[in-house]
Residue, then its C-alpha position, 0 to 999 in steps of 0.5 A: m876588488n871591485l871598482v868601489q873598493m878600487l876608487e875608495r883605496n886610491g882615495r887613501k893611497f893616493a889622497p892629494k895625487d890628481c886623478l882628473r884634471h880638465a880645463g886646467h883644473g884638477w880633482t884629487f883621488a881623494q875628492v873624486a872619492a868623495q864626490a862619488r860618495a856624494a853622488a851615491g847619496v843623491l841617487q839613494a835618495w832618488g830611490v836608487v837600490k842595488g842592481d838599479r840602471v843609472a845611464i850617463m850621455s855626456q862628453n868627457t867631464p868630470g862630471f861623468v866620472f863623478a856620475f859613473y862612480g856614484a852609481l857603482s857606489a850605490g850598487a847600480v849599473v851604469v849604462p854609458i850612452n853615446h853622445k851622438l844618438m838621436a832621441p829614438e836610439v836613446d829611447y830604445i837603450l833607456g827602455h831596453s835596459r830599464t834605466k832608472v836615472f838618466f844623467f846627461d850633459g847640459s850640451l845634449a838637452p835638445v836630445a834629452d828633451k824628447i827622451s819619452a823613457p819613463v826615467k828620472k832625468a838629471c843634468l851633470d853640469s848645467a841648468v836645464e830647466g825642469c831638471q835637477r843639477l848634479e853639480d849642485l846636488l853634490d854640495s848639500a848631498p844626503a848621507f850615503t849608506p854603503v853598499q856591499v858590491g861583489d866582484d862578480d855583480p853588474a857594473e856596466i852594460l855597453y851598448t853595441s849594435g847587432t846585425t838585426g840593428k837593434p843594439k844589444g847591451c854587454l853586461h860586464s862585471h866589477r871584475n870584467v872591467i878591472m880586468a880589462g884596465i889591468t890589460g890596457a896597462l900591461a899593453v903599454k906598461m903604464d904606471q902611476n906616473d902616466r898622464l893619460l889624454m881622454a880625447m876620444p869619447i870616454w863613454h867608449s868601451s876602449p877609453l873607457n876600460n881599457w885606458f881610463m881604467a888602466a889609469q884609475y887602478l895605477g893610479a895615474a892622472t887622466i887628463l880630460v878634453r871636452e871632446y876632440h879637436p885637433l889643436h885641443f888634443l895637441q894643446a893638451v899633450q903639450d900643456e899637461k905632459c901627456t904620456v899615453y893616448f888612445g884615439a882612432p887612427i883619423s885622429y892622428l891624421m886630422p892634426l897634420q892636415m888642420i894645424p898649419n904649426f903641427a910641427d911647433f908643438d912639443l909632444s916629447s913627454m908622449r911615450a905611447w901612442i895607441y890606436g885602435g877601430g882600424p889598421i893603417a898602411a905602411d906608408t901612413a905609419r911612416r908619416l905618422a912616425e916622422a910627424y910625431r917624432s915617435d916610434n912608440f905606436y901600438q895598434v889595439y884590436g878587441m870588441t866590446e863584448a870581450g871588455p874589450t880585449g884582444t891584440t896589439l901591434l907592437p911598435e917595431e911591427q908597425v911597417a913591417k907588418a902594417g895592416s895586421i892587428g898582431k899575432t898574440a892576444l893580450p895578457g889574460a885573453e887567448l884567441m884562435v883562427m878557426k876555419d870551422e866549428t872544429h878546425p883551427a886555420g894555419p899559415g896563408e889560411a883563413g878563419e874566424i877570431w874566437l877569443k877568450a878573456d878575463s875581461m869577457m862580458q857575462g852575455y847579452l842583457d835579457d837575451p840568453a839565445g843571443t848569448a848562446a849564439a855568441f860563443a862555442d865552448g866558452w870562446y866568443r866568436t867575433g864574426d872577424v875573418a883573418r888570414i894568418d901570414d907565414d909569420g903567425y900575424l893576423f889581417i882582417v880579410d872580412r866580417t861575417k857580421d855586416m858591420i862598418v868601421t868609420g873613424g873608430e865608431n861601428v855602423y851597422s848596416k841594418e839600422v841605417e837600412d831600416a831607418l832608410s826604409a821608414h822613408p815612404q818614397v824608398v822601396e829597398a836600401a843597402v848599406v856597405g862600407r867603402p875604404h877610406p885612406e883615413w876614415g877607415e870606411t865611409v858609410v854608402a847606401y844604395v837606394v831603390a826609389a819608388k817609381d817616379a819618385a824624385l829622391a835626392a840624397e839631401t832629402l834622404k840626409t835630412f830624414l836621417a837627421d833626427r833618426l841616426a846618429k851623424y856618423k851613421i848617415p851614408r856619406d853617399f847615396v846611389l840611386v839603383d834601379a834595382l839591387p842585386h840579389t840571390p836566388t832566395g832574395k838576399i841581396m849580394k853586398f860584395k857585388l856592391r862593395e866590388e863597385r868601389v863606387 
């Protein structure tokens, strides 16, 4: 089974059933399959052949889904791109992946216009000067010639920044993606009667592979909310009778803070509230259970390289083991906590989490050395250090990779530091995460300015605005005379973290 076969099967099996719903409109499984074939015909007319890369930068719209399945049906590999990125970041991904066609949401035209990579640009949903619109082309698409697609053929290149600051492309096969969806479905016991709310960005690895693909595999409906907003989130649950939702912890907390009549919304249809990107404290778990009138909260832990697949903290464990990521790997996965290369950690000890999974990536695109370094005897080395408690539950205590998780988004310090260092008045910069009760962490930059320079936080924020996605820009800038270094010259970031400024 590959993703194209899955789509075509569902187009027959669930022909009249809603596959997608967006802004009050529905598309059946048969209609989505037909739109995918039409999109594949368009791509083939543009010269796309098996193995070519098709990038999609979009918010949560049906156009994303049509382009996604169309590219796969044409035998291409999909490159989902974070719609919050700026032109230099997008340019790198398009160039590194050797993308041939770049679909973008009309609202993102200001970024797309600045792209210099040699790609064919096409807008998904609105008229943009100089670009064809997929929505129009689907109505008169040329005939599609079916392509033989194998289960182990590449389906996606999911980009995740590395500690060097340059994004790495995680290459996932059709089999990997389907297994990630099956894992998600099994984790929260989904079936074809579920109604998945997709309010987190669909291009993100977990919303796309764990949850959207779970719904697709089962024949369940997906309700697309173009972009998360606390009010739209609550309205969608109520109006569409959603049953399953995945989001960052902050997406649960914001409605409580911003919607005065929160308690008036009918959320009773929901049976699985899933969160990831960071743990929540026991008091917060109790608060959410009371406010949402539900005990069915699940935390999931995983990483893009693994599909993502990892562990889950079950509803009955939310308070008693608050802060833990669980203790057992999800179906189709296995984990170890290793003190060193050969010795596993035991209760009371800490070590690096190693993972195996049916949904594990094939490797990093065009980076055999990086791929080899990421694995040990077939185990993926996550870079996350966990402590094991006496009951076997894992608690993340550190990261061997210098990464900050803010609002469910990964921010790699080196990337932000490199951008800051490009400022002519910045001598040195170090970026760390500061614990935050709602966002998990916020980004903080320690900056050494050139002698006699008069740098201000707003100046640096303005400088970074066209270079980094908004969520990567430090919330706080701390100007210091010098950064703490080891005798060999490495910055001692642990000392900056300890300051908790």
